[in-house]
FIDRENPA-70499 format. One record per residue (C-alpha): x negated, y, z negated. Coordinates in steps of 0.25 Angstrom, whole numbers, plus 5000, padded with zeros to 4 digits. Each point is the difference from the previous one (the first is absolute). Layout:
XYZ
...
***
This chain:
492357785010
501249964991
501049995011
499249905008
500049904988
501450034997
500549945013
499749864996
498749985008
499349944988
500349904989
499150054988
499749904988
499950054986
498949904997
499150035011
498750084998
499750155004
498850015009
499050104999
498950035010
498850095000
498650025007
499449954987
500150014985
500750145000
501449945001
499749944986
500450144994
501449985006
500049854995
499750054986
501150105000
500949895006
499649914988
500550114991
501350045007
500449875005
499549894990
501049905005
499550005015
499149905006
498950085008
499149955011
498850095004
499150005012
498850095001
499250005013
498750034993
499149945011
500550115009
500150114990
500050125002
501150035010
499950154999
498950015011
500649905009
500850035013
501550004998
500349895009
499049914992
500750044987
501349965006
499549865004
499449974987
501250054992
500849905009
499149894997
500250024985
501550015002
500149875007
499249934990
500950054989
501349975008
499649855000
500150014985
501550045001
499950144994
501350074997
499350145002
498750065005
499250114994
499050065009
499150054988
499050075009
500150145005
499349985012
500849885005
501350084995
499650125009
499849925013
500849874998
501250014991
501050045010
499749895010
500049894989
501250064994
500750005013
499749855003
500249934987
501349964994
499650034985
499850134993
498650065003
499550114991
498850105002
499350094991
500050135007
501550054998
500149964985
498750084997
500550125008
501350004992
499349994987
499050125004
501150095004
500749974987
498850024992
499450135006
500450134993
499250105010
500349925013
498549985002
499749855003
498749935004
499949865006
498749924999
499949875008
499249925010
499650065014
501149925007
501150054990
499550145001
499950005015
501449955001
500650124993
501049914994
500150074986
500050145006
501149975010
500849944989
499850114990
500350115011
501249935004
500650004986
499450134995
499550095012
499550114991
499149914992
498550035001
499349875004
498649965002
499349875002
498649944998
499549875005
499149934990
499349885007
499149974989
501149974990
500449865005
498649945001
499850044985
501349934996
499749885009
498649984994
500650014986
499250124997
501150104996
499450014985
498650045005
499350135000
499949995015
501550005001
500050124991
499150075009
500749975013
501350034995
499550144995
499350035013
501249965009
501150074993
499250134998
500750075012
501449974993
499650084988
500250135006
501349975006
500850034987
500849875001
500949964989
500349865006
499149905007
500549875007
499149884999
500349965014
499249874999
500449894991
498549984996
499950144994
500849974987
498849924996
499250135001
501150084993
499250044988
498950065008
501050075010
500750064988
498750054994
499650075013
501450065003
500350044986
501249974991
500850115007
500149915012
501149895000
499549875007
501049925007
499849855002
500749975013
499949854997
500750014986
501150095006
500249895011
500449904989
501150084995
500650005015
499849855000
500849994987
501150085006
500149915012
500049874991
501250054993
500650055013
500049875007
500249924987
498849925002
499350034987
499449874994
500449944987
498949984989
498849935006
500049854998
498749924997
499849965014
500250145006
498650055000
499450125006
499149985012
498750075005
499349995013
498850075006
499249995013
498750044993
499349964987
500949934990
499050024989
500050155002
501550015002
500249924987
499150094992
500850135004
501349934998
499749954986
499550134996
501250085006
501249914998
499749944986
500749875004
499749874992
499649925012
499850055015
499649905011
499550065012
500149925013
499150035012
500650005014
499750045014
500750095009
499850025015
498649985004
499350054987
498749934998
499649964985
498749964994
***
């Protein structure tokens, strides 16, 4: 990827924003880490909550939706795109990276590298949406780097709806997480990749079920470290934010629900959420 941008195909500006896209609110976990690691950067986030979850959808449809979000952010003159969605990364990253003239970062490879660094017993598990698990993207990446590593994957289709409905503190969430992760408790894992950016919102519940001996890897948080490296590499890191440089948040679904989760998770003084339409999505 670096070679492509080094050939002068793009003219990146320090003051433009970094764009983040996700199927819903899950990518806010990546934004939270970006706010911590990159306090000088302006961020623009788009969550396609009206069509969430992406996990059960056909790959072709996920690619289409990802392009629709990408094109919306390109009109904002972003200097870098972060696909903060594991399902979209698994099926659309390479195509989008090939066609854009700005750096494009996904969440799978950073999470993979962090897991391999963290594991002591070479026993790594992956949890994700049905689409991410079906793609085998994590297992392929893990095996390509460490062929002798034991890997196991588990689809957790009920997790994203819990987060999107803002019920991740509820007793229902606790019960669902416990029942879903039961098959992994006998695998003797020492590392578990949270292969969906929604899942860090359920982290305390997941950690409780898996036990403190299992290291949880937040693939989204690891991605921000890669974003930071690319900002330095291309010399496009922003100077301190000015008063007129505000973060922007967009959703295709309920702005009220999105704001409730964003307020709780990001702890920003003010968050304005704008509702938009993509494709042929119908809204109430």
